[in-house]
N, C-alpha and C positions, 0 to 999 in steps of 0.2 A: 511571684516566682521570679526569679532572678536571669540576669541576661546568660551566664553558663546553663540554668534548665531550660532555655529557649530554643539552646543551639543543641541540645545535647540529640543524640538520636531517638525518635519516637518509638516508645515501647513496643509497640504492635507493627513496624516496620516489617514487612518479610521479603524472602528473597522474589516473592511474587511480584511487590510494589515495585523492586529493582527492574525483573522482567519488564513491565509495563513502561517505566522510563525509559529504558533502553528501547523498547519498539517505538514510542511514541516520539524517539527522538530521530529515527530510521527513517519512521515513517515523512515525518517534518524535512530532511535532508533529501529524500527523494522526492519530496514535491518541487525542492528547490533546485534543486540539479536539473530535474525532467520536468520543466515547467512548461517547455516547446511540446513534450508530447501530452501534456495536460490541456493544453492550451488546443494542439489540433484534433486530440480527441474529442472533447466539449464542444468544440466548431463544427464537428462532424455529427455528432449528434441531435444537434442544431438543424441541421440540410435533412436528416433524416426525420426528423418530428412536422406532425403534418399541421400544427399550430405552436405559437410561441408557449411552452410551460409555463404554467400559472402554480401549480406544485410538484415539487422535485422531492424525492426521498433518496439519501443515501444509507445503506445497510450494511451496518456491518463500519460507519462513519470513519472510526479511529479519532485523530485530531481533528478529523473536518478537514484536511487539504482536498480532499474531492468537493466537498458539501463547500467550501469556500471558492472552488474551482469554478462550480457550477452556479453559484450564485453571481459571480463576477460574469458568466457568458448569457444567464438569461435575469437580466435585472429589475424585471417585474416579478421573480419567480417567488414564492415564498417555499424555504429548503429544511427541511426534518433530517438530524442527523441520526441516528439511530445505532446504540450501541450499548454492551453488556458491562461496560466498563466506567465507573463515576470517576475514574482519573483522568481516562481519555476525554471524557464529557466535559470536565472540568477543563482540561486545558481548550478542548477549542469553543467555550464560552469565553476565555479569557483573551482567545485570537479574535472572536468575530465581536467584540467589543473593543479591540483596540484598531480593525480595523472601519468599525461603523455600520455592521451588519447585523448587531440584535434585534431589530425589525424586521429581520428574513431570514436568519439562519436560526433556529431554535433544537438544541438536545434534546433526545428522546432515550430515556432509560430504557433499556428492555432486552430481554435473554429471549431470541429467537428460536433458541429450542426449545422454550419453556411455554410459549404462548402466541398470540397472534395481537401484536400492538394495532391500534387502530391507524391505518393509513390515510388517510383521509381522500380517498380517490385521487390518489395523482397523476399525473400527466407523464411522467420519467421517474422512474428507478434508478436507480445506481448501485451495483453491487461489484465494489473492486477489490480483488483478492480477499474476497470474506466469506465466499459460499464453500470453500471447501473446508471452512472450520466449522459446519455446520452438521450437527449431527445427522438429521434429515434434510437435505437441501432441498428433495422435493417437493417436502411438506412447505417448506419456505417457498419457495418460487411457487406451487399451488395457491398459497397465502396472496402474493405479490398479485397473480393473474385478476383472482377476486376482487381485489382491492385498485386494480388499474382501471382508469375510463376508458371505454370503448375506442381503441386507437392508438391509445397509449403505449409508451416504450419500455421495457428492462435492458438496460444494458450492464453485462456481465464482462468484468475486466479481469482477465487471470496472465501472471508472469511465468511465460512458457521455459525463462531458466532463471537464476541470481545472476545479476549483474556482473561482469566481469571488467577488469581494473587496469590488470599489470600486463609489462610487456612480458614478451617469451623468455627473457633473461632478467631476472630483478635483482641480477649481483649477487646473490649468495644463494647456497646450494645450487643444483641442476636444473637446467632450464626448465619451463615448462611446468612448471610448480601448479601454477593456478589451475590449468588445463587436467592435470592429476587432481586435484581437488575436486572439482566440478564433476569428474568420473567418479570418483570414490563417492561421492550425495548422490548423483542420478537414479531418482527413485522410480525413473520407467518414464511412461511416453506424458508429454504434457495433457492437462485435461482437455474435455472436450465436451461443452456446454450444450451441444446441440441435440441430443436426446434428451435431456434433463426440461429443457424449454420446450421443447415438443410434447413430451407427458403432459407438464402442466397446460396446454393449450395454446399454447403462443403460436404465431406461426413467426420462421427465421426470415427475419428481413436482411439481417447482411451477416457477415463475419469477415474482420480484418484483422490481420497482422501489423501491428506496429515495430519495426524495425528501427532501433534505437543506436546509432554509432555517434558517439561524441568524440570528437579528435581534442587530443593537446593541443596547445593548454587549455584548461579549462577552470570554472571559477573555484575562489578557494574553498568552496564548501565541499568541493567534492572530494579532497584530500580527508575529512571528518566522516563523511559520507563512504567511502573505501573503506576506512577503518573499522568502522561501525558493522557493516555489511559483512566483511571480512570476520571479524570479530565473531558473529553469530554463526558464521561457516564454522569457525575453529570451535565451537562450541560440543560440535556433534561429529568431531574426529579424533576424539583418542583411542588409541585400538583399531580404528581404518585407514591412518594414513603413514608411511613410512616417518621414520624418527627424524631423518634429514629433512622430508619437506615440512614436518611440522615445525621445525627449527628454523627453515627459510621462513616459515607464513608469521611466526611468531616475531622472525625480524621486520618484516615489512608491515606486520600493526602495533609495532612498539613505539610509544611515542615520543622519542628521543632518539634511537640508534640512528647510523649514517644511511641504511636501506627502508628506513620508514615513509607509508605512502606520505606522511604529514611532510615529508621532504623532496618528494618527488616534484619533477616537473613534466613527467612521461605517463601520468595517468589519462587513460581513454573511459569511456562508458559503452559497454557493448551489451545488449540485451532484448528481447523481443517481450511483445504483449501482445495478446490479443483481446479482442471484444467480439463478443458474440451479442448482438440487436434482436429481442423478440418484441412482436406487436400484439395485441391483443385484438382480435378481430372485432 
């Protein structure tokens, strides 16, 4: 095979592959930009735990940003990162190898909608923005309850709303474009996992919103994070957003234009994430 053949697009590459790559990048950027949030959340879980976790499971791990954060917070724990995507687990494998964590973090390929993977009696199960993707989350929660040791914890985290980045006036179009964008995509009230946890047998240990409000100036990765997130929202807006606002959104997500997020020094990050913690009696 010559060099040209090696660099050619793989014939089996699909739009789904590209979507997975985009999601993987967004997860990595999210963890980098919101590192303080992850540190605060894992520290809080350590305070709630009745003992130092020895076995931890990250359900719907993606690229393993949560698994790595948990491994760092609990240095004696073995962490199993469960995901349905081989591509995501491949990225996780590369990451944990680079970080020297291969002896403590392992990927587990499993479709939680199709079976009950062995979870090895964990002390802590983490499910960050993953349960709402599952066809029958109550069945998954029941499986987690059965697997956890008595006294073990389940932490479910959801994003209350997609991050907001832009000032009221972005310099193009009418002021308030980002607020209108979120209003157009508002799917109703944020998820509440309390009843789901109780039905599965858990005692609700705590529910805590984490308010994230990061002012400018922010690390360089924030610009790309904003671009990736806003482009993700843009993909759902055709026919649901005024043409003038679409044009303004395209201008701020452009790579080169004067209004691009990549050229701005006024970006902020505002969002809220809520975590529910259930304990198995």
